[in-house]
Backbone as CSV, one residue per row, in Angstrom:
resi,resn,N_x,N_y,N_z,CA_x,CA_y,CA_z,C_x,C_y,C_z
1,UNK,0.841,-1.200,0.012,-0.001,0.006,0.003,0.909,1.287,0.003
2,UNK,0.561,2.221,-0.827,1.305,3.460,-0.881,0.397,4.654,-0.963
3,UNK,0.966,5.821,-1.039,0.077,7.035,-1.008,-0.829,7.127,-2.264
4,UNK,-0.581,6.408,-3.299,-1.495,6.438,-4.452,-2.773,5.681,-4.161
5,UNK,-2.786,4.901,-3.091,-3.971,4.158,-2.641,-4.884,5.142,-1.931
6,UNK,-6.114,5.268,-2.368,-7.072,6.222,-1.722,-7.239,5.962,-0.209
7,UNK,-7.205,4.671,0.155,-7.398,4.309,1.575,-6.237,4.862,2.395
8,UNK,-5.020,4.771,1.840,-3.857,5.278,2.558,-3.927,6.821,2.628
9,UNK,-4.351,7.447,1.590,-4.522,8.894,1.629,-5.423,9.326,2.707
10,UNK,-6.541,8.621,2.851,-7.499,8.946,3.890,-6.927,8.761,5.250
11,UNK,-6.199,7.686,5.472,-5.568,7.416,6.721,-4.605,8.524,7.173
12,UNK,-3.753,8.906,6.235,-2.738,9.953,6.578,-3.451,11.333,6.801
13,UNK,-4.442,11.642,6.066,-5.159,12.871,6.313,-5.859,12.861,7.693
14,UNK,-6.398,11.735,8.048,-7.057,11.614,9.368,-6.039,11.856,10.472
15,UNK,-4.805,11.361,10.348,-3.763,11.582,11.318,-3.425,13.065,11.432
16,UNK,-3.337,13.724,10.302,-3.018,15.170,10.320,-4.147,15.974,10.968
17,UNK,-5.403,15.524,10.755,-6.537,16.140,11.436,-6.446,15.994,12.943
18,UNK,-5.991,14.822,13.380,-5.805,14.579,14.824,-4.808,15.529,15.438
19,UNK,-3.783,15.908,14.628,-2.777,16.817,15.119,-3.332,18.278,15.183
20,UNK,-4.505,18.457,14.559,-5.099,19.741,14.587,-4.667,20.700,13.491
21,UNK,-4.065,20.107,12.469,-3.578,20.963,11.369,-4.751,21.398,10.445
22,UNK,-4.727,22.658,10.038,-5.788,23.200,9.211,-5.637,22.636,7.809
23,UNK,-6.680,22.850,7.011,-6.661,22.461,5.582,-5.601,23.157,4.847
24,UNK,-5.360,24.408,5.175,-4.279,25.184,4.495,-2.926,24.578,4.847
25,UNK,-2.730,24.222,6.110,-1.477,23.622,6.561,-1.265,22.254,5.866
26,UNK,-2.309,21.482,5.810,-2.261,20.153,5.228,-1.907,20.191,3.724
27,UNK,-2.308,21.267,3.073,-2.094,21.364,1.660,-0.618,21.483,1.265
28,UNK,0.247,21.799,2.187,1.660,21.931,1.815,2.479,20.712,2.194
29,UNK,1.814,19.712,2.812,2.556,18.502,3.251,3.030,17.675,2.055
30,UNK,4.204,17.197,2.129,4.746,16.240,1.126,4.315,14.857,1.549
31,UNK,3.234,14.405,0.896,2.588,13.167,1.363,3.451,11.953,1.186
32,UNK,4.273,11.883,0.184,5.139,10.778,-0.006,6.119,10.623,1.148
33,UNK,6.587,11.744,1.711,7.496,11.691,2.866,6.700,11.228,4.099
34,UNK,5.486,11.700,4.274,4.693,11.293,5.458,4.405,9.802,5.362
35,UNK,4.076,9.321,4.186,3.834,7.883,3.987,5.073,7.051,4.359
36,UNK,6.233,7.598,3.899,7.503,6.935,4.219,7.762,6.949,5.750
37,UNK,7.386,8.045,6.368,7.598,8.138,7.832,6.807,7.132,8.610
38,UNK,5.745,6.607,8.025,4.897,5.656,8.691,4.984,4.260,8.016
39,UNK,6.198,3.989,7.547,6.448,2.696,6.952,7.627,2.026,7.690
40,UNK,7.379,0.963,8.426,8.407,0.263,9.196,9.299,-0.576,8.280
41,UNK,10.531,-0.774,8.630,11.442,-1.543,7.764,10.951,-2.953,7.490
42,UNK,10.083,-3.516,8.316,9.550,-4.836,8.003,8.514,-4.799,6.887
43,UNK,7.994,-3.618,6.617,7.047,-3.456,5.497,7.738,-3.207,4.214
44,UNK,8.917,-2.593,4.281,9.733,-2.283,3.082,11.191,-2.110,3.523
45,UNK,12.027,-2.979,3.028,13.461,-2.915,3.401,14.096,-1.701,2.751
46,UNK,13.635,-1.247,1.601,14.261,-0.128,0.883,13.625,1.229,1.180
47,UNK,12.328,1.226,1.298,11.573,2.498,1.500,10.899,2.473,2.849
48,UNK,11.533,3.019,3.836,10.998,3.011,5.222,11.397,4.285,5.963
49,UNK,11.123,4.360,7.259,11.265,5.598,8.007,12.700,5.861,8.518
50,UNK,13.629,4.989,8.313,14.914,5.017,8.948,15.733,6.345,8.645
51,UNK,15.730,6.721,7.364,16.432,7.955,6.989,15.736,9.218,7.547
52,UNK,14.451,9.141,7.533,13.652,10.282,8.068,13.850,10.386,9.614
53,UNK,13.960,9.270,10.241,14.230,9.228,11.701,15.476,10.010,12.013
54,UNK,16.463,9.856,11.177,17.793,10.563,11.363,17.580,12.053,11.388
55,UNK,16.739,12.583,10.446,16.398,13.981,10.428,15.512,14.358,11.605
56,UNK,14.553,13.518,11.865,13.576,13.836,12.970,14.227,13.931,14.306
57,UNK,15.363,13.204,14.532,16.056,13.295,15.781,16.555,14.723,16.032
58,UNK,17.012,15.361,14.972,17.469,16.757,15.046,16.330,17.751,15.196
59,UNK,15.218,17.421,14.442,14.083,18.312,14.424,13.437,18.407,15.836
60,UNK,13.222,17.249,16.495,12.598,17.258,17.781,13.441,17.981,18.834
61,UNK,14.765,17.858,18.698,15.633,18.582,19.654,15.601,20.073,19.399
62,UNK,15.479,20.481,18.105,15.336,21.886,17.796,14.045,22.431,18.338
63,UNK,12.954,21.696,18.074,11.609,22.159,18.546,11.560,22.295,20.081
64,UNK,12.151,21.314,20.747,12.158,21.366,22.208,13.031,22.518,22.738
65,UNK,14.192,22.725,22.057,15.070,23.829,22.495,14.380,25.166,22.320
66,UNK,13.750,25.348,21.189,13.068,26.645,20.917,11.955,26.867,21.902
67,UNK,11.166,25.850,22.173,10.066,25.924,23.152,10.634,26.291,24.537
68,UNK,11.615,25.612,25.023,12.204,25.871,26.348,12.839,27.261,26.441
69,UNK,13.501,27.665,25.387,14.186,29.019,25.376,13.107,30.097,25.524
70,UNK,11.985,29.928,24.877,10.959,30.963,24.899,10.109,30.896,26.157
71,UNK,9.912,29.686,26.686,8.985,29.503,27.809,9.616,29.757,29.162
72,UNK,10.935,29.505,29.287,11.592,29.666,30.611,12.793,30.594,30.430
73,UNK,12.521,31.860,30.288,13.644,32.826,30.015,14.649,33.009,31.193
74,UNK,14.224,32.628,32.365,15.149,32.737,33.519,15.885,31.454,33.830
75,UNK,15.649,30.405,33.138,16.299,29.085,33.378,17.681,29.101,32.808
76,UNK,18.624,28.498,33.526,19.966,28.389,33.033,20.155,27.348,31.937
77,UNK,21.190,27.454,31.188,21.382,26.515,30.071,21.444,25.082,30.500
78,UNK,22.058,24.826,31.649,22.131,23.467,32.180,20.768,22.841,32.423
79,UNK,19.899,23.670,33.027,18.546,23.201,33.333,17.762,22.937,32.040
80,UNK,17.908,23.837,31.098,17.168,23.659,29.827,17.658,22.354,29.116
81,UNK,18.953,22.123,29.132,19.499,20.928,28.482,19.002,19.673,29.189
82,UNK,18.929,19.712,30.512,18.432,18.564,31.254,16.982,18.243,30.941
83,UNK,16.153,19.311,30.896,14.713,19.109,30.595,14.572,18.613,29.145
84,UNK,15.349,19.189,28.217,15.246,18.755,26.852,15.593,17.273,26.694
85,UNK,16.562,16.794,27.415,16.949,15.429,27.312,15.802,14.477,27.681
86,UNK,14.961,14.920,28.572,13.805,14.109,28.944,12.680,14.263,27.890
87,UNK,12.441,15.474,27.434,11.366,15.740,26.418,11.597,14.948,25.166
88,UNK,12.873,14.719,24.793,13.136,14.066,23.459,13.475,12.592,23.711
89,UNK,13.246,12.071,24.903,13.508,10.656,25.163,12.494,9.789,24.477
90,UNK,12.867,8.546,24.137,11.959,7.624,23.463,10.664,7.447,24.282
91,UNK,10.793,7.450,25.601,9.599,7.201,26.432,8.556,8.280,26.259
92,UNK,8.971,9.531,26.292,8.006,10.591,26.151,7.475,10.745,24.743
93,UNK,8.378,10.584,23.763,7.947,10.655,22.364,6.948,9.553,22.045
94,UNK,7.193,8.378,22.602,6.270,7.272,22.362,4.908,7.546,23.037
95,UNK,4.936,8.204,24.185,3.652,8.573,24.845,2.867,9.529,24.016
96,UNK,3.547,10.533,23.408,2.874,11.465,22.582,2.297,10.802,21.308
97,UNK,3.124,9.941,20.723,2.698,9.218,19.516,1.505,8.351,19.822
98,UNK,1.490,7.742,20.985,0.394,6.867,21.397,-0.900,7.643,21.573
99,UNK,-0.783,8.905,22.010,-1.986,9.712,22.180,-2.722,9.952,20.863
100,UNK,-1.924,9.998,19.815,-2.521,10.203,18.440,-2.763,8.916,17.744
101,UNK,-2.504,7.801,18.390,-2.773,6.515,17.757,-1.906,6.205,16.541
102,UNK,-0.629,6.703,16.603,0.278,6.568,15.447,0.494,5.123,15.049
103,UNK,0.460,4.216,16.015,0.693,2.804,15.694,-0.323,2.261,14.712
104,UNK,-1.521,2.830,14.726,-2.568,2.353,13.823,-2.333,2.756,12.373
105,UNK,-1.475,3.747,12.145,-1.138,4.250,10.807,0.183,3.698,10.300
106,UNK,0.903,2.978,11.135,2.211,2.486,10.783,2.130,1.191,10.042
107,UNK,2.694,1.137,8.834,2.688,-0.075,8.004,3.863,-0.925,8.509
108,UNK,3.552,-2.207,8.860,4.569,-3.095,9.382,4.110,-4.551,9.258
109,UNK,5.031,-5.462,9.437,4.724,-6.889,9.388,3.854,-7.245,10.616
110,UNK,3.053,-8.256,10.481,2.172,-8.673,11.623,3.043,-9.131,12.822
111,UNK,4.212,-9.721,12.506,5.029,-10.205,13.584,5.575,-9.035,14.414
112,UNK,5.844,-7.913,13.792,6.318,-6.717,14.486,5.139,-6.092,15.285
113,UNK,3.988,-6.121,14.752,2.820,-5.568,15.471,2.606,-6.320,16.783
114,UNK,2.917,-7.604,16.816,2.764,-8.440,18.057,3.918,-8.226,19.028
115,UNK,4.946,-7.536,18.569,6.137,-7.336,19.444,5.898,-6.185,20.392
116,UNK,5.427,-6.448,21.608,5.148,-5.388,22.576,6.397,-4.825,23.180
117,UNK,7.472,-5.620,23.234,8.758,-5.191,23.847,9.320,-4.024,23.023
118,UNK,9.195,-4.067,21.711,9.773,-3.065,20.906,8.825,-1.908,20.545
119,UNK,7.631,-1.884,21.147,6.635,-0.872,20.810,7.102,0.560,21.079
120,UNK,7.733,0.716,22.225,8.142,2.127,22.581,9.123,2.652,21.611
121,UNK,10.208,1.886,21.278,11.196,2.400,20.328,10.639,2.531,18.948
122,UNK,9.700,1.667,18.590,9.073,1.756,17.262,8.245,3.001,17.187
123,UNK,7.444,3.313,18.158,6.621,4.534,18.180,7.459,5.764,18.171
124,UNK,8.522,5.787,18.958,9.394,6.953,19.020,10.079,7.201,17.708
125,UNK,10.524,6.153,17.063,11.183,6.293,15.725,10.224,6.789,14.656
126,UNK,9.024,6.288,14.649,7.977,6.696,13.667,7.616,8.191,13.989
127,UNK,7.525,8.549,15.239,7.152,9.903,15.607,8.233,10.902,15.119
128,UNK,9.496,10.520,15.326,10.564,11.416,14.839,10.519,11.502,13.328
129,UNK,10.215,10.411,12.657,10.115,10.445,11.226,8.997,11.338,10.746
130,UNK,7.864,11.321,11.421,6.700,12.228,11.129,7.149,13.640,11.229
131,UNK,7.840,13.991,12.322,8.325,15.363,12.481,9.290,15.764,11.312
132,UNK,10.096,14.857,10.925,11.005,15.078,9.754,10.207,15.386,8.497
133,UNK,9.174,14.601,8.259,8.376,14.812,7.049,7.676,16.150,7.067
134,UNK,7.187,16.572,8.235,6.501,17.850,8.337,7.525,19.000,8.231
135,UNK,8.694,18.818,8.835,9.713,19.865,8.716,10.214,19.998,7.291
136,UNK,10.483,18.873,6.574,10.980,18.978,5.237,9.897,19.457,4.235
137,UNK,8.685,19.441,4.660,7.574,19.956,3.773,7.582,21.488,3.748
138,UNK,8.100,22.133,4.784,8.132,23.594,4.864,9.469,24.206,5.150
139,UNK,10.447,23.353,5.506,11.786,23.866,5.967,11.602,24.764,7.191
140,UNK,10.639,24.433,8.021,10.383,25.204,9.267,9.664,24.285,10.259
141,UNK,9.412,24.884,11.445,8.707,24.152,12.477,7.196,24.572,12.456
142,UNK,6.724,25.244,11.461,5.382,25.821,11.443,4.275,24.730,11.496
143,UNK,4.557,23.506,10.984,3.609,22.399,11.071,3.727,21.604,12.299
144,UNK,4.725,21.921,13.124,5.015,21.079,14.293,4.694,21.690,15.623
145,UNK,5.169,22.951,15.824,5.098,23.540,17.106,3.653,23.809,17.583
146,UNK,2.734,24.184,16.742,1.387,24.517,17.245,0.738,23.335,18.023
147,UNK,0.988,22.109,17.631,0.373,20.968,18.352,1.390,20.265,19.298
148,UNK,2.685,20.420,19.065,3.680,19.760,19.877,3.979,20.600,21.151
149,UNK,3.997,21.886,21.050,4.276,22.733,22.236,3.436,22.428,23.463
150,UNK,2.109,22.233,23.288,1.300,21.910,24.480,1.734,20.656,25.201
151,UNK,2.238,19.657,24.458,2.783,18.460,25.064,4.037,18.797,25.814
152,UNK,4.917,19.536,25.190,6.182,19.991,25.860,5.840,20.768,27.134
153,UNK,4.813,21.605,27.052,4.417,22.408,28.246,4.032,21.500,29.387
154,UNK,3.196,20.533,29.113,2.676,19.605,30.130,3.879,18.868,30.744
155,UNK,4.716,18.288,29.981,5.832,17.498,30.495,6.887,18.366,31.179
156,UNK,7.184,19.498,30.589,8.284,20.348,31.189,7.870,20.878,32.555
157,UNK,6.518,21.248,32.677,6.064,21.729,33.995,6.196,20.646,35.037
158,UNK,5.846,19.403,34.657,5.982,18.308,35.602,7.429,17.975,35.957
159,UNK,8.307,18.102,34.977,9.702,17.805,35.178,10.319,18.885,36.100
160,UNK,9.932,20.096,35.926,10.493,21.152,36.808,10.057,20.981,38.261
161,UNK,8.830,20.431,38.408,8.382,20.143,39.757,9.107,18.952,40.344
162,UNK,9.439,17.992,39.520,10.136,16.742,39.943,11.160,16.373,38.893
163,UNK,12.420,16.821,39.038,13.396,16.581,38.006,13.752,15.112,37.772
164,UNK,13.318,14.236,38.735,13.605,12.810,38.574,12.623,12.145,37.641
165,UNK,11.551,12.825,37.292,10.492,12.263,36.557,10.954,11.641,35.235
166,UNK,10.885,10.290,35.159,11.205,9.533,33.982,12.677,9.583,33.654
167,UNK,13.499,10.261,34.433,14.912,10.364,34.020,15.802,10.505,35.227
168,UNK,15.975,9.447,36.013,16.912,9.511,37.162,18.315,9.718,36.713
169,UNK,18.658,9.223,35.535,20.006,9.385,35.026,20.335,10.884,34.828
170,UNK,19.390,11.587,34.232,19.615,13.024,34.046,19.647,13.779,35.325
171,UNK,18.758,13.409,36.285,18.749,14.096,37.537,20.053,13.874,38.320
172,UNK,20.583,12.629,38.252,21.817,12.352,38.957,22.986,13.083,38.363
173,UNK,22.945,13.189,37.013,24.037,13.914,36.320,24.039,15.394,36.692
174,UNK,22.898,16.027,36.795,22.820,17.448,37.232,23.397,17.625,38.630
175,UNK,23.082,16.647,39.538,23.606,16.760,40.861,25.144,16.577,40.922
176,UNK,25.657,15.587,40.253,27.112,15.391,40.286,27.861,16.528,39.641
177,UNK,27.279,17.104,38.606,27.926,18.298,37.960,27.897,19.513,38.887
178,UNK,26.805,19.643,39.558,26.699,20.817,40.482,27.639,20.710,41.666
179,UNK,27.810,19.493,42.206,28.521,19.364,43.466,29.908,18.709,43.244
180,UNK,30.110,18.014,42.186,31.395,17.363,42.037,32.165,17.813,40.773
181,UNK,31.485,18.608,39.925,32.078,19.105,38.683,32.596,17.920,37.823
182,UNK,31.819,16.871,37.781,32.194,15.704,36.978,30.976,14.897,36.687
183,UNK,31.077,13.927,35.739,29.953,13.094,35.355,30.045,11.762,36.000
184,UNK,28.965,11.125,36.327,29.008,9.728,36.841,29.462,8.778,35.752
185,UNK,30.067,7.677,36.120,30.541,6.706,35.134,29.654,5.487,35.218
186,UNK,29.213,5.008,34.041,28.368,3.823,33.960,29.198,2.645,33.399
187,UNK,29.214,1.565,34.121,29.866,0.355,33.644,28.830,-0.729,33.400
188,UNK,28.662,-1.100,32.149,27.585,-1.970,31.719,28.148,-3.346,31.274
189,UNK,27.491,-4.398,31.747,27.888,-5.768,31.388,26.677,-6.498,30.799
190,UNK,26.863,-7.166,29.686,25.753,-7.991,29.105,25.848,-9.363,29.752
191,UNK,24.823,-9.774,30.455,24.800,-11.046,31.177,23.888,-12.071,30.498
192,UNK,23.072,-11.652,29.587,22.183,-12.547,28.871,22.169,-12.302,27.392
193,UNK,21.708,-13.264,26.624,21.717,-13.149,25.165,20.315,-13.163,24.556
194,UNK,19.326,-13.294,25.401,17.924,-13.381,24.923,17.308,-12.046,24.695
195,UNK,16.809,-11.850,23.492,16.178,-10.554,23.162,14.900,-10.372,23.986
196,UNK,14.727,-9.211,24.614,13.547,-8.951,25.425,13.753,-9.358,26.874
197,UNK,14.832,-10.005,27.215,15.162,-10.360,28.611,15.268,-9.101,29.446
198,UNK,14.421,-8.929,30.444,14.417,-7.682,31.256,15.658,-7.456,32.084
199,UNK,16.456,-8.529,32.241,17.680,-8.445,33.014,18.927,-8.792,32.145
200,UNK,18.859,-8.459,30.854,19.947,-8.804,29.909,21.199,-8.039,30.202
201,UNK,21.068,-6.826,30.681,22.225,-5.967,30.985,22.245,-5.561,32.440
202,UNK,23.419,-5.506,33.030,23.636,-5.027,34.364,24.544,-3.811,34.320
203,UNK,24.091,-2.731,34.986,24.842,-1.463,34.948,25.229,-1.045,36.391
204,UNK,26.433,-0.504,36.534,26.864,0.074,37.797,27.115,1.525,37.548
205,UNK,26.787,2.380,38.510,27.091,3.837,38.384,28.108,4.175,39.457
206,UNK,29.234,4.740,38.987,30.333,5.112,39.853,30.556,6.639,39.845
207,UNK,30.984,7.170,40.965,31.322,8.545,41.000,32.389,8.759,42.038
208,UNK,33.461,9.389,41.599,34.661,9.606,42.485,35.110,8.308,43.161
209,UNK,35.252,7.254,42.339,35.785,5.953,42.732,34.898,5.202,43.740
210,UNK,33.606,5.534,43.765,32.691,4.848,44.625,31.466,4.363,43.893
211,UNK,31.074,3.129,44.150,29.905,2.549,43.564,28.651,3.055,44.301
212,UNK,27.723,3.706,43.528,26.546,4.305,44.155,25.270,3.553,43.881
213,UNK,25.250,2.691,42.802,24.059,1.986,42.430,24.231,0.962,41.356
214,UNK,23.406,-0.037,41.379,23.403,-1.048,40.349,22.003,-1.340,39.890
215,UNK,21.850,-1.600,38.561,20.515,-1.860,38.033,20.538,-2.781,36.869
216,UNK,19.416,-3.355,36.537,19.327,-4.303,35.412,18.257,-3.787,34.412
217,UNK,18.394,-4.212,33.151,17.441,-3.798,32.133,17.576,-4.625,30.858
218,UNK,16.545,-4.487,29.957,16.601,-5.241,28.728,17.417,-4.555,27.662
219,UNK,17.918,-3.327,27.970,18.817,-2.620,27.076,19.874,-1.909,27.963
220,UNK,20.928,-1.432,27.373,21.971,-0.752,28.176,21.381,0.550,28.790
221,UNK,20.578,1.254,27.988,19.959,2.488,28.519,19.053,2.193,29.746
222,UNK,18.280,1.141,29.621,17.366,0.781,30.724,18.157,0.365,31.980
223,UNK,19.249,-0.359,31.773,20.061,-0.799,32.893,20.710,0.476,33.593
224,UNK,21.206,1.375,32.768,21.814,2.620,33.312,20.780,3.449,34.099
225,UNK,19.552,3.533,33.532,18.484,4.255,34.184,18.163,3.625,35.508
226,UNK,18.072,2.340,35.559,17.805,1.631,36.795,18.869,1.836,37.841
227,UNK,20.159,1.815,37.426,21.246,2.069,38.344,21.236,3.481,38.884
228,UNK,20.961,4.428,37.952,20.893,5.837,38.349,19.773,6.054,39.395
229,UNK,18.655,5.333,39.210,17.543,5.490,40.165,17.949,4.977,41.535
230,UNK,18.641,3.856,41.620,19.107,3.295,42.877,20.057,4.325,43.563
231,UNK,20.974,4.900,42.733,21.973,5.822,43.293,21.295,7.114,43.786
232,UNK,20.381,7.613,42.977,19.670,8.921,43.324,18.913,8.731,44.555
233,UNK,18.088,7.672,44.688,17.290,7.445,45.858,18.121,7.197,47.100
234,UNK,19.258,6.520,46.915,20.157,6.283,48.045,20.739,7.581,48.544
235,UNK,21.103,8.410,47.648,21.696,9.738,48.034,20.610,10.615,48.683
236,UNK,19.376,10.501,48.131,18.283,11.272,48.699,17.993,10.811,50.136
237,UNK,18.018,9.498,50.353,17.776,8.958,51.697,18.855,9.400,52.672
238,UNK,20.076,9.536,52.172,21.209,9.939,53.062,21.170,11.441,53.313
239,UNK,20.261,12.163,52.601,20.156,13.606,52.818,21.150,14.361,51.959
240,UNK,21.755,13.690,50.985,22.782,14.355,50.177,22.123,15.164,49.025
241,UNK,21.023,14.672,48.492,20.343,15.418,47.393,19.738,16.689,47.954
242,UNK,20.087,17.789,47.354,19.591,19.077,47.810,20.548,19.758,48.780
243,UNK,21.608,19.039,49.154,22.600,19.601,50.043,24.004,19.360,49.483
244,UNK,24.968,20.124,49.921,26.293,19.943,49.403,26.909,18.727,50.169
245,UNK,27.305,17.667,49.431,27.816,16.505,50.090,29.180,16.691,50.678
246,UNK,29.352,16.326,51.946,30.652,16.533,52.569,31.675,15.570,52.060
247,UNK,31.229,14.402,51.522,32.158,13.407,51.096,32.498,13.501,49.611
248,UNK,32.014,14.590,48.899,32.353,14.792,47.511,33.209,16.014,47.421
249,UNK,34.378,15.896,46.794,35.287,17.068,46.681,34.811,17.968,45.567
250,UNK,35.136,19.244,45.642,34.804,20.280,44.680,36.109,20.738,44.042
251,UNK,36.250,20.529,42.771,37.510,20.807,42.136,37.868,22.302,42.185
252,UNK,36.860,23.149,42.373,37.180,24.570,42.399,37.776,24.958,43.773
253,UNK,37.709,24.078,44.699,38.259,24.344,45.998,39.595,23.665,46.280
254,UNK,40.118,22.883,45.297,41.349,22.198,45.476,42.487,23.006,44.897
């Protein structure tokens, strides 16, 4: 099925209507690109969303940066960068994509549709590809920010109230940079070979030659996030989070 198919045309237009785009806005969309953005590699090995995802990764970061710069004029660069890292994470992008039912418009093999483990990364990739298609249609964010900004607003407000929300790794990094002027080190070991194994990887998070947390996950990122959560909560329980840790040296004072 391709965009020359009337049924596919109707599907893609319905999705654009869900985004709240006007008829005038829809008229400038490059439909072949949008169709490509919603084609999984299992549906076509040659014509799929992978190249558009590459562009979309940059587009979503630009859209988030512009939103944050305009919305929080008093926030420091470090805080904006930390919030952006959460806004453009696969988890949040997949949540936004799911709200619009993007999975229902994605062409893919039935075996992939049944793969619940890979749903989050699949949705996030397709979402980035959609953003790329819209950006390349106008060479601007004009088709993106009107409907994406409200999502960024909702998530960024929640993140500012609780910086650990969905990203303990980012929250831990902000703390170590503020108080130790260095980044935590993650040491990841693959202990299993089974795809989808929730304990396939084990990660340790170290800072200033001390192990602060260990976690497991089905991917390296998931294991690191789990380790960061253990470390962050342990430091919080010790009363270190929010206070200057006496056992962490500050390079500016040495």
